[in-house]
C-alpha positions in Angstrom: 277.1 90.2 182.9 277.3 93.4 185.5 273.3 93.2 185.1 273.0 89.7 186.5 275.6 90.5 189.6 273.3 93.4 190.5 270.3 91.5 190.0 271.7 88.6 192.3 272.2 90.8 194.6 269.0 92.2 194.4 267.4 88.8 195.1 269.7 88.4 198.1 268.8 91.7 199.3 265.1 91.0 198.7 264.9 88.1 200.8 266.1 89.9 203.6 263.2 92.7 203.3 260.8 89.7 203.2 262.1 87.8 206.4 261.2 91.4 208.0 257.5 91.6 206.8 255.1 90.9 209.0 253.4 87.7 208.0 249.9 89.1 208.0 250.4 91.7 205.3 247.6 92.7 204.0 246.9 92.9 200.2 245.5 96.1 198.5 243.3 95.1 195.7 241.4 97.4 193.3 237.9 94.9 193.0 238.1 95.2 189.2 241.5 94.3 188.7 242.2 91.4 191.4 244.7 89.5 190.5 243.5 86.1 188.9 244.6 82.6 190.1 246.9 81.6 187.8 245.5 78.6 185.5 245.9 77.1 182.1 242.3 77.1 181.5 241.8 80.7 182.5 240.4 82.5 179.5 238.9 85.8 181.4 240.9 89.2 179.2 240.5 92.4 179.9 242.1 93.8 176.6 239.7 92.0 174.3 237.2 94.3 174.9 239.1 97.1 176.7 237.2 95.9 179.9 237.1 92.7 182.0 234.7 90.4 179.8 234.2 86.5 181.0 235.0 84.7 178.3 231.7 82.9 177.1 230.2 86.8 177.0 232.5 87.8 174.2 231.2 88.0 170.8 234.6 87.1 169.4 237.8 84.8 169.2 240.6 85.1 170.9 243.6 82.6 171.9 246.2 83.0 175.5 249.0 81.4 176.3 249.4 81.5 180.3 252.7 82.1 182.7 252.0 78.3 184.0 252.5 76.9 180.3 255.1 79.3 179.2 257.2 77.8 182.2 256.2 74.0 181.9 257.3 74.2 178.8 260.6 76.4 179.0 259.4 78.8 176.6 262.0 81.9 176.4 260.8 83.7 173.3 257.3 84.4 171.7 258.2 82.1 169.1 258.0 79.2 171.1 254.7 80.6 173.1 253.2 81.1 169.4 253.5 77.4 168.9 250.1 77.3 170.9 247.8 79.1 169.0 245.9 77.7 166.6 246.2 79.1 163.1 249.2 80.6 163.5 252.6 80.2 161.9 255.9 82.1 161.6 257.0 83.6 158.5 260.3 85.5 159.2 262.7 85.7 162.0 263.0 88.6 164.1 265.6 91.2 162.0 266.6 93.7 164.6 264.6 96.5 162.4 262.2 98.2 164.0 258.8 96.3 162.1 257.9 94.3 165.3 260.3 91.6 165.5 259.4 88.3 164.2 256.3 88.0 161.4 253.9 85.6 161.8 250.5 84.9 159.4 247.4 84.7 161.3 243.8 84.1 158.9 245.9 84.5 155.9 247.4 87.7 157.0 251.3 89.0 158.1 250.9 90.2 161.6 253.7 91.1 164.2 253.6 91.8 168.2 253.3 96.0 168.5 250.9 95.4 171.1 251.8 95.4 175.2 249.5 95.4 177.4 246.7 96.9 174.7 249.4 99.6 173.9 251.8 100.4 171.3 255.3 99.4 171.9 257.9 99.1 169.4 259.2 95.5 169.5 262.5 94.9 167.1 263.6 91.5 168.4 262.7 88.6 169.2 260.6 89.4 172.6 262.0 87.6 175.6 259.6 85.9 178.0 261.1 86.4 181.2 258.2 89.8 181.6 255.5 87.9 180.5 252.5 86.8 182.1 250.4 85.8 179.1 250.3 86.2 175.7 247.0 86.9 174.0 246.2 86.5 170.4 242.9 88.7 169.5 242.1 87.1 166.1 240.6 89.0 163.0 239.9 92.6 162.4 240.3 94.8 165.4 240.9 98.5 164.2 237.5 99.3 166.3 239.6 99.2 169.7 243.1 99.2 168.7 243.6 101.0 165.7 245.5 100.5 162.6 249.0 101.0 163.7 249.5 97.5 165.8 246.7 95.5 164.2 247.1 93.4 161.3 243.7 92.1 159.3 244.5 88.6 161.1 244.4 89.9 164.3 246.7 91.3 167.4 249.4 90.0 169.6 249.0 91.2 172.8 252.1 90.9 175.6 250.5 91.0 178.9 253.5 91.8 181.3 254.2 90.7 184.6 253.1 93.5 187.7 254.6 93.7 191.2 252.7 91.8 194.0 252.2 92.1 197.8 254.0 89.5 198.9 257.6 88.2 198.9 258.4 86.0 195.8 261.4 85.8 193.9 263.3 83.5 191.7 266.8 82.9 190.0 267.0 80.6 187.0 270.2 79.6 184.5 269.7 77.4 181.8 272.0 76.2 179.3 271.5 74.1 176.1 273.0 72.4 172.6 274.5 74.9 169.9 275.5 77.9 172.5 272.6 78.6 174.3 273.3 79.6 177.5 271.3 81.9 179.9 270.2 83.7 183.2 267.2 84.8 184.9 266.3 86.6 188.2 262.7 88.0 189.2 263.1 90.1 192.3 259.6 91.0 193.9 259.0 92.4 197.3 256.0 94.6 199.1 257.9 97.8 200.6 255.2 98.9 202.4 251.5 98.1 202.8 250.4 100.4 199.4 253.9 99.7 197.9 255.2 97.0 195.5 258.5 96.9 193.6 259.9 94.2 191.3 262.9 93.9 188.8 263.1 91.3 186.3 266.0 90.5 184.6 267.6 87.8 181.6 270.6 87.7 179.6 270.6 84.9 176.7 273.0 83.8 174.1 272.2 81.6 171.7 274.7 80.8 168.7 273.3 79.7 165.2 273.5 75.7 164.2 275.2 77.2 160.9 278.4 77.6 160.5 278.6 81.4 161.4 276.0 83.0 163.6 275.4 84.8 167.2 272.8 86.3 168.9 273.2 87.7 172.5 270.0 89.4 174.0 269.5 91.0 177.4 265.9 92.2 179.6 265.7 94.4 182.6 261.8 95.5 183.4 262.0 97.7 186.8 258.3 97.8 187.8 256.5 99.6 190.5 253.4 99.8 191.9 251.3 102.1 194.5 248.3 102.2 196.0 247.3 104.7 198.5 243.6 103.6 199.2 241.2 101.1 197.7 240.3 103.1 195.2 243.5 104.3 192.9 246.1 102.0 191.9 249.0 103.5 189.9 251.7 101.0 188.2 254.8 102.5 186.7 257.3 100.4 184.4 260.3 100.8 182.7 261.8 98.0 180.1 265.2 97.4 178.4 266.3 95.0 175.6 268.6 94.9 173.2 270.3 92.7 170.6 273.8 92.2 169.5 274.3 89.6 166.6 274.8 88.5 163.2 272.2 85.5 163.1 271.1 83.4 165.8 268.8 81.4 163.3 268.8 80.7 160.0 270.2 83.0 157.2 267.8 84.6 154.8 268.0 83.8 151.3 266.0 85.8 148.8 265.4 85.0 145.2 265.7 87.2 141.8 262.6 86.2 140.1 262.5 85.4 136.2 259.5 88.7 135.6 262.3 90.7 137.4 265.4 89.6 135.6 264.0 89.8 131.9 262.6 93.1 132.7 265.9 94.5 133.5 267.6 92.7 130.7 264.9 94.1 128.3 265.6 97.7 129.8 269.8 97.2 129.3 269.3 95.8 125.9 267.2 98.6 124.9 269.5 101.3 126.6 272.2 100.1 124.1 270.2 101.0 121.2 268.6 97.6 120.3 265.4 97.8 118.2 262.8 96.4 119.8 261.9 93.5 117.3 266.1 92.3 118.1 265.1 92.5 122.1 261.6 90.1 121.6 263.7 87.6 119.5 266.3 87.5 122.2 263.9 87.5 125.2 261.1 84.5 123.7 264.3 82.3 124.9 264.2 83.5 128.2 263.3 81.4 131.3 259.8 82.6 132.1 259.1 80.7 135.7 261.1 79.3 138.4 261.2 76.1 137.0 262.7 77.3 134.0 265.2 79.4 135.6 266.7 77.9 138.7 265.3 74.0 137.7 263.2 73.8 140.7 260.1 75.3 142.3 260.4 73.5 145.6 263.0 75.1 148.7 263.6 71.6 149.6 265.6 70.8 146.3 267.2 74.1 146.2 271.2 73.5 146.3 271.8 75.6 148.8 273.9 74.2 152.5 271.7 73.9 155.3 274.6 74.4 157.8 275.9 77.7 155.8 275.6 80.9 157.4 277.6 82.9 154.4 278.3 85.2 156.8 281.4 86.4 159.2 281.4 86.6 162.9 282.1 90.4 163.2 279.4 91.4 160.8 277.0 92.0 163.3 273.6 94.4 163.9 272.8 96.2 167.5 269.3 97.1 168.4 268.4 98.5 172.1 265.1 99.9 173.2 264.0 101.3 176.0 260.3 101.6 176.9 258.6 103.3 179.9 254.8 103.0 181.3 252.1 103.9 183.4 249.0 103.5 184.2 246.8 104.8 186.4 242.9 102.9 187.4 240.5 105.1 189.7 237.4 103.8 191.2 235.1 107.1 190.0 231.7 105.7 192.0 230.2 102.1 192.3 229.9 101.8 188.7 232.6 104.3 186.7 236.1 103.5 186.4 239.0 105.5 185.0 242.1 104.3 183.3 244.8 106.5 181.9 247.8 105.1 180.2 251.2 106.8 178.6 253.5 104.6 177.0 257.1 106.0 175.4 259.6 103.7 173.6 262.6 104.2 171.7 264.7 102.0 169.3 268.4 102.2 168.2 269.7 100.4 165.4 273.7 100.1 164.7 275.7 98.0 162.2 275.5 95.8 159.4 273.0 93.2 158.2 274.2 90.7 155.7 271.8 88.4 153.7 271.7 86.5 150.2 270.4 86.4 147.2 270.2 83.2 145.1 271.0 83.6 141.8 269.7 81.7 138.6 272.3 80.9 136.2 270.8 81.8 133.3 271.4 85.7 134.3 275.1 85.0 134.8 275.6 83.2 131.3 273.6 86.3 129.8 275.8 88.2 131.2 279.0 86.5 130.0 277.6 85.7 126.5 276.5 89.5 125.9 279.8 90.7 124.8 280.0 88.3 121.9 277.4 89.3 120.0 275.3 85.9 120.7 273.4 85.9 123.8 273.1 83.2 125.3 270.5 81.7 128.6 272.0 78.6 129.2 270.9 75.9 130.9 268.9 75.9 134.3 270.7 76.0 137.8 271.7 78.0 140.2 274.7 77.3 141.0 275.7 80.7 142.8 274.5 83.1 145.5 275.1 86.6 146.0 276.3 88.3 149.4 274.6 91.1 150.5 274.5 93.6 153.3 273.3 96.8 154.2 273.2 99.1 157.4 269.9 100.3 159.0 270.8 103.2 161.2 269.4 105.5 163.3 266.5 105.3 165.7 262.5 105.2 165.8 260.5 106.5 168.7 256.8 105.7 169.7 254.2 107.6 172.4 250.7 106.9 173.3 248.6 108.1 176.1 245.2 106.9 176.4 242.5 107.3 178.3 239.4 105.2 179.2 235.6 105.1 181.1 234.7 101.6 181.8 231.2 101.8 182.8 228.9 98.9 184.6 225.4 98.9 185.1 223.0 96.2 186.4 218.9 96.6 186.1 216.8 93.4 187.8 218.3 90.5 187.9 220.0 89.9 184.4 219.7 93.1 182.6 223.5 94.6 182.7 225.1 97.4 180.5 228.9 97.6 180.7 230.9 100.0 178.3 234.7 101.7 177.4 234.6 105.2 176.0 238.2 105.7 175.1 240.0 108.9 173.9 243.6 108.1 172.3 246.7 109.9 170.7 249.7 108.3 169.3 252.8 109.3 167.5 255.1 107.0 165.7 258.5 109.2 163.9 261.1 107.1 162.1 264.3 108.5 161.6 266.3 105.3 160.3 268.5 105.6 157.3 269.4 102.4 155.2 273.2 103.2 154.2 273.8 101.3 150.6 276.8 101.0 148.6 276.4 99.2 144.8 278.6 96.2 143.9 278.9 94.3 140.4 276.2 91.6 139.3 277.3 90.6 136.1 278.6 93.9 134.9 275.4 95.5 136.3 275.8 98.2 139.0 273.2 96.7 142.1 272.5 97.8 145.4 274.2 95.9 148.6 276.0 93.5 146.9 279.2 92.2 148.0 280.2 89.7 146.4 279.1 86.4 144.1 279.9 83.1 145.2 279.4 79.2 144.4 276.0 78.0 146.3 276.9 74.8 147.3 280.1 74.3 146.0 283.4 75.1 148.3 283.8 78.8 148.6 287.8 79.8 148.8 286.9 83.6 149.6 284.2 82.6 152.0 286.0 84.4 154.7 286.2 87.6 152.9 283.3 88.7 153.5 284.4 90.6 156.7 283.9 93.9 158.7 287.0 95.1 157.1 286.3 94.8 153.3 282.8 95.8 153.8 283.4 99.0 155.1 285.9 99.0 152.1 283.2 98.5 149.9 281.2 101.2 151.4 284.4 103.8 150.9 285.1 102.6 147.8 282.4 102.0 145.6 279.0 104.3 144.9 277.0 104.9 148.0 273.3 105.8 148.1 270.8 105.2 151.0 266.6 104.4 152.0 265.5 106.7 153.9 262.6 105.6 156.2 262.0 109.5 157.8 258.7 110.0 158.6 255.9 110.5 161.4 252.4 108.9 161.8 250.0 110.5 164.1 246.6 109.0 165.4 243.7 110.8 167.2 241.4 108.8 168.0 237.8 108.2 170.3 236.3 105.0 170.7 233.3 103.3 172.5 232.8 99.5 173.1 229.4 98.5 174.4 228.0 95.0 175.8 224.8 94.5 176.9 222.9 91.8 178.6 219.4 91.9 177.7 218.8 89.0 179.6 220.5 85.9 181.3 220.2 83.9 177.6 221.1 87.2 174.8 224.1 89.7 175.2 224.5 92.4 172.2 228.0 94.0 171.3 228.3 97.6 169.5 232.1 99.5 168.9 232.6 102.5 166.7 236.2 104.0 166.7 236.6 107.5 164.9 240.4 107.9 163.6 242.3 110.8 162.2 245.6 109.6 161.0 248.5 112.0 159.8 251.6 110.9 158.0 254.3 113.5 157.4 258.0 112.9 155.5 260.6 115.7 155.6 260.3 115.9 151.5 257.2 114.3 150.0 254.7 116.6 152.4 252.0 114.9 154.3 248.5 113.4 153.9 245.7 113.2 156.5 242.6 110.3 156.4 239.7 110.3 158.7 238.1 106.8 159.2 235.3 105.3 161.2 235.4 101.6 162.0 232.7 99.8 163.7 231.9 96.5 165.0 228.8 94.2 166.5 228.7 91.0 167.6 225.9 88.6 169.0 225.9 85.9 172.4 223.2 83.1 172.5 223.7 81.2 175.7 221.1 78.9 176.5 223.3 76.7 177.8 224.0 79.1 180.8 227.6 79.1 182.0 228.2 76.1 179.9 228.2 77.4 176.4 227.2 80.1 174.1 226.8 80.7 170.3 228.3 84.3 168.9 228.5 86.0 165.9 230.6 89.1 164.8 230.9 91.9 162.7 234.7 93.3 162.9 236.3 95.8 160.7 240.0 96.6 159.9 241.9 99.5 157.9 244.9 100.7 156.8 246.0 104.0 155.8 246.7 104.6 152.0 248.5 107.5 150.1 248.6 109.0 146.6 246.2 109.6 144.1 244.9 108.0 140.9 244.8 108.7 137.1 242.1 111.6 137.7 244.1 112.9 140.9 241.5 111.5 143.0 243.0 111.0 146.5 243.1 107.1 148.0 241.3 106.3 151.1 242.0 103.8 153.3 241.7 99.8 152.2 239.5 98.2 154.5 238.6 94.7 155.7 235.3 93.5 156.8 235.1 90.1 159.0 232.4 88.0 159.6 232.5 85.3 162.0 230.5 82.4 164.1 231.1 79.9 166.2 230.6 78.0 169.3 232.4 78.6 172.6 232.0 75.9 175.5 233.2 75.9 178.7 232.2 72.4 180.6 232.4 69.9 183.3 233.2 72.8 186.2 235.4 74.3 183.0 237.7 71.4 182.5 236.8 71.4 179.1 237.2 74.5 177.3 237.4 76.1 174.0 235.9 76.9 170.5 234.9 76.3 167.2 234.3 79.2 164.5 234.3 80.2 160.8 235.2 83.5 159.4 235.0 85.2 156.2 237.3 88.5 155.6 237.2 90.1 152.5 239.7 93.2 152.2 238.0 95.8 149.8 239.7 99.0 148.3 243.7 97.0 147.8 245.4 99.6 145.7 246.6 98.0 142.2 248.7 98.7 138.9 245.6 100.7 136.7 245.1 98.1 133.8 244.4 101.3 131.5 247.1 103.1 132.7 249.7 101.7 133.6 252.0 104.4 135.4 249.1 104.7 137.3 247.3 103.0 140.5 243.6 102.4 141.1 242.1 101.4 144.5 239.6 98.6 143.0 241.6 95.5 144.8 240.0 92.7 146.8 241.3 89.8 149.1 239.0 87.2 150.4 240.5 84.9 153.3 237.7 82.5 155.2 238.6 79.3 157.1 237.8 77.3 160.4 239.5 77.4 163.5 239.4 74.7 166.8 240.8 75.4 170.1 240.2 72.8 172.8 241.7 73.0 176.4 241.2 70.3 178.6 242.1 69.1 182.1 240.7 65.7 182.7 242.6 64.7 185.5 244.3 66.3 188.4 247.4 67.4 187.0 247.0 66.5 183.6 246.6 69.5 180.7 245.9 68.8 177.2 246.3 71.7 174.8 244.8 71.4 170.9 244.1 73.9 168.1 243.5 73.3 164.0 243.0 76.0 161.4 242.1 76.1 157.9 242.6 79.3 155.6 241.6 79.6 151.9 243.1 83.2 151.2 243.6 84.4 147.3 242.9 87.6 145.5 240.0 88.0 143.8 240.5 91.7 142.1 244.2 92.4 140.9 246.9 92.5 138.9 246.7 90.0 136.7 250.0 88.5 138.0 248.5 87.3 141.4 244.3 86.2 140.4 243.0 84.3 142.1 246.9 83.5 143.8 247.0 82.5 147.6 249.4 85.6 148.9 252.7 84.4 149.7 252.0 85.9 153.4 248.7 84.0 153.6 250.9 80.8 154.9 250.0 77.1 155.2 246.4 76.5 154.6 246.2 73.7 157.0 247.7 73.7 160.7 247.6 72.1 163.8 249.0 72.1 167.6 249.0 70.1 169.9 250.5 70.0 173.6 249.9 68.0 176.7 252.0 67.6 180.4 251.1 65.6 183.1 252.4 66.3 186.8 252.3 64.1 189.6 250.4 65.9 192.4 251.1 63.5 195.4 253.5 60.8 196.1 257.3 60.4 196.5 257.3 61.6 193.0 255.0 64.8 193.4 256.2 67.7 191.3 257.6 65.7 188.6 256.0 66.2 185.1 256.5 65.3 181.7 255.1 66.2 178.4 255.1 66.2 174.7 254.1 68.9 171.8 253.7 68.5 168.2 252.9 71.4 165.5 251.8 70.7 162.0 251.8 73.3 159.1 250.8 72.3 155.6 252.7 73.4 152.1 253.2 77.6 151.9 254.6 79.6 149.1 257.4 81.9 149.1 256.6 83.5 146.4 253.4 82.9 144.2 252.3 84.8 140.8 251.2 84.1 137.3 254.0 85.0 135.9 257.0 83.2 137.9 255.1 80.4 139.1 255.2 79.0 142.8 258.0 78.3 144.9 257.0 75.6 147.4 257.7 75.7 150.8 257.7 72.6 152.0 255.0 71.0 155.2 256.6 70.3 158.5 255.9 68.5 161.6 257.4 69.5 164.8 257.9 67.4 167.9 258.9 68.1 171.6 259.3 66.8 174.8 260.1 68.1 178.3 260.3 67.0 182.0 260.1 69.1 184.8 260.4 68.8 188.7 259.5 71.5 190.8 259.4 71.9 194.5 259.2 74.3 197.1 262.3 76.4 196.4 263.9 74.0 193.6 262.4 74.1 190.1 264.3 71.5 187.2 263.5 71.1 183.4 264.7 69.4 180.4 262.9 70.0 177.0 264.2 69.1 173.4 263.0 71.1 170.1 262.6 69.5 167.2 262.7 66.0 168.4 262.9 63.9 164.8 265.3 66.8 163.7 263.6 67.6 161.3 264.7 70.1 158.1 262.0 72.7 157.5 261.8 76.2 156.1 259.8 79.5 157.2 259.7 82.1 154.3 257.8 85.5 152.4 259.7 86.2 149.4 262.8 84.1 150.6 263.7 80.9 152.6 264.9 80.8 156.4 266.2 77.5 157.3 264.9 76.7 161.1 266.8 75.4 164.2 267.2 71.7 163.9 266.9 69.2 167.2 267.9 71.4 170.4 267.9 70.1 174.0 267.7 73.0 177.0 268.2 71.9 180.7 267.1 74.8 183.3 267.5 74.8 186.9 265.7 77.4 189.3 265.6 78.5 192.6 262.3 80.1 194.7 262.4 82.2 197.6 
C-alpha cells in the first residue's frame, strides 16, 4: 500500500503545482506527433505502418480499442479490452511466465501481447489497463515491419501507452467488487516547464478466484517524462514496474493424459519387462484408443470435475516482477524527413511454485493395479481421479532492443505523394529460466511434477495436504530433475516500407525486411538464419475519403533449428497471406468499419519424416482462411455501437497422419461475434449519465484434436455484460456486471480452464 500512499501524495502535490501554472501555458507539439482528439471512431494508426497513415489509406486490417471505450467499459485488464476485437478469443489465462501473458487466437493462430508502442516488451502476467491509451491488433502475418519475435501468423497485439501532456490533468480512482476484487489507481500529470511534462501512473489490484482457493495481487507503477526543447525535437522517457503474486486469480488449469501417450508408455513398460511383442500386442488391442473410450466423455462440459474447486492451497504461490525502461527521440530533420530513435530494456524475475492438474482416465490406474496379478485389465471408461502437479520456474529473462527509423513524406503536384520508412533494428532476448522438478509416483511409475492423486469430484480427505511445507518436502525427498530454458536470441534487421499515392484514387504499398537471426545455448551451440520478408498492398479509392477497396500480400516466418535425414539444415517456416476487402468512413465518419477475406498458408512446417521416423522433414502445410467484419457507429450524439464478426476455417493440409485435415487445437472457434453499445446523455438534468450492454459469442472449439485420440470439444458460449456510468467535471462513478447470465464456460488449449462466473464491480473516481 505504500505505493498508493506515495501516488496519492503526488496527486495532491501536482494540484498545488498546477494551481501556480499560467492559464495560458503553451503546448508545444511536433507536427507529426500531434495529440489526437479522443474518439471511439478514430482509426488512425502510427504503428501499423511504422508511420502515420490514415485508416482508408492503409492496405491492411487493424482493429483498435481507445481509452474512451476502456473507461466506459471499466476495463482493468487486457482480457477485458480484447472482447472488442473481431475474430479474437482467449486461449489461456496468463501463467506468470515470460511467454507473453495471456494467449489469444487470431485468424486461426495463437498470439500474445509482446509489443509495446511497436517494440518488443516482456509480458508475463495479466496486463493492467491503467497505462494504456489504446490497444491495437494488427491482423495477419506482419514480420516485414515487426520481425518474428513479437508477431504470430494471426497478428500483433500492440499496447500503446499514455504519454505526459502539457496540461494539468490528474485522477484518482478506487474500485470494489464481488469475488474479492478491490483496486486503487492514480494518474498524475503535470507540466513542470514550457518544455517539460511528467506523468506518474500507479495501480494496485487484488482479485480472488471464485473457486475455493485462489488469489492474484498485481501492481503497476509507470513514471514518464516528455522533454521538448524546441519545435523540432521531442524526447520521451518511460519506466514501467509491474508484478504479480498469485496462485490462481481465475480457474485452475486441468490438462489431459491422452490415450495415445498412455498407451505408448504402457507398451514401453511391458517391453521393458521382457514381454514378447506378440503378447504386448494382445494386451494393447483391448486398450482404449480415444477420449470417449478412455474418459467416457469427449466434451469438456461433461467432465466430472468441480467447477468451483481449484485443488490448490493458498500458500503455494508464484511471483513475477518486471522492470522496463524506454526511451524515444523524435527529431524533424527537414520539411520532408523525420528521425525516430527508440531503445527499450526489460527484465523479468520469476520465483515460487506453480500448481496445475492432470485428469487421469480410470483405465491407467486399473491397469497399474492389475498388472501385478498377471491378468492386465483396463476396466471401464471413466475419470474418477485427478493428479495434482507442481513445478518451479525460477530465474530471469531480459530483452533489449534499439531501433532507428527514418521517415519521409514528399508530395508532387496536387495528388502524388510518397511516404516511406527505412528502419534498422537490433534485438536480444536472453532467457535464464530453470524449471525445477521432482518425480512422484503415477501408479508405480515415476512421473515428473506429480505430488499426489485425489478424487476428481468426490470428497478429498487429504485436500489440504497440497501445501508449501509438503511440496518443499517432496522436492527434498524425491528424485529431482530440471528443464533448462537457457538461451539467447539475437536479431539484426533492416526494413523498408513505402506508400505511394499515384493519384487521388490509387495507392500502392511495398515493403521488405532483411532479417538475420542467431540462437545460442550454453550446451547445444548455436544456429544462424537469414530471411527476406516482403509485403505488398494496393488501395483503390473510387469514393474519396468515404470508402476504399484494398488488397495485400503479407509475410511471416518462424526460425527453425535442426537438420533432416540427409543432414540438410531446416530453413525458417513461412506464412503467406492474401487478403482483400472494403474499408469505409461514411456520414462524416459516424459510420466506420471494414469487411475482409483472408487466406493464409503456412509452409515448411517441420514434421515427422514418414520414411525415417527418428528424423524430421520440413514439408508440412497449414491453411487458414476466413472473413472478418467490423462496424463502428455513432448514429446519434452520445450513442456509440461497436460490433464485429469473425469466421475462420483452419486445417493441416500436409502433416503427420495424426493431424492431417484436422483443425489445430490452438485455432480457437470457427465463429465469433462481439457487440457493445453505450448511450450517454449529453444535456439535461442527467447529463453525464450513461448505460451500455455487451455480448460476446464463440462457437465450439477444440482443446485437443487429432485422428488418434479423437476430439475434446470446448462448448460454445455467449457472454452478456452491462454497465452504467456517471461522469461530471470532477467526479466519475460506474457499475459493471460481467457474465450477466452467470454462464459456465471454458477456455483451453491442450487443457480445460473454467472461466469466471458473474461478477459485479463498482468504481468511484475524482478528476482534478
